[in-house]
N, C-alpha and C positions, 0 to 999 in steps of 0.2 A: 793563420785563423785564427779568430779571436774566439776563446772556449767560455769566459764568464766576463760580467760587467757588472760594477756595482757604481750607481751615482749617488749624487747629492748637492742640490743649491742650496745655498746658504748664505745669510747676510755675511759680509766680510768683516763686519765690523763686530760680528760675533764667535768668529772662527780665529781671530788671530791668538797665535802660541798653542793650539790645541793641535793635538797630534791625529792630522789628517788621515789616518791608518784606523785611529781607533774611533774616531767619528763616523766614517764609511761603515764602520764595525756595527757600531752600536744606530745610527739613523740614516745610513743610507740604504737604496733601492735597487736590486737584481734585477737586470735585464733580463725579460722572459727567454724562452727558447727562440720565440718568434722574431722577436728583436735582434737576438744575436745572428739570427738566421740571415736576417735583412740587412744586418752591419756586412757581416762579411760578404754579402751578396750585391756592396757597392755602397749603401746609404741606407742612413736612418734619419728619419726627423720626427719630432714630436714636440707638441705645445705644451708651456708651463704657465700657469695660470695662476692667481691669486699674488702678485709680487706689488710691491709698494713703487708706487712712481717715484721717483728722482732719487734711486736707493742704488747701493751697489753689494753685487749676489757676485758671491765666487763659485763657480761650478767644479766640483771634484769627481774624477772618475777612474775607476781603479780596473783596469783590463788584465786578462789574464791569457796566456796563448796554452798554456800546457807548460811552459817550460819558464817563463818571466812575468812575473805581476810589477805593472808601472802605474804611479798616481799619475794623473794628467791633472794640471789647475790653469782655469781660464778665468777671468775676471769681467763683470760685466756691470753696465750701469742702466738703470731703466730710465724712458723717458719723464719728465715732468707728470706727475698729475693731473689727469683730465679732468673735466666738471664731473660731479656725481653721475650726470646723464649719461658718462661715458666709463663704463668700465674696464676698459681694458688697456694695461699698460705693455710696453714693448722694449727690447732689452736690446741693446747694444754694446761691443765689446769695447773696453777701454784698454787704451796702450799702456804699457806696465812704463 
């Protein structure tokens, strides 16, 4: 069972060579107890807004189960920007 989670979504080019643990310590956001409960009960989803179109982002997630702490990392690329009348960008996972 997961006890704590800290996450952050960062522009990939801005975090190259940065200590990921320190980055999460300084800029990460902790899951609430409700989010951890949802995660432990089978899943959790939430929307991230304010992303730039046609950009690469890295999601860092640090989870602890009371015994082990692990940092997971996934890279995503947003779709190209849409006209100003539509301000939503979606993200798709990039293959490594």
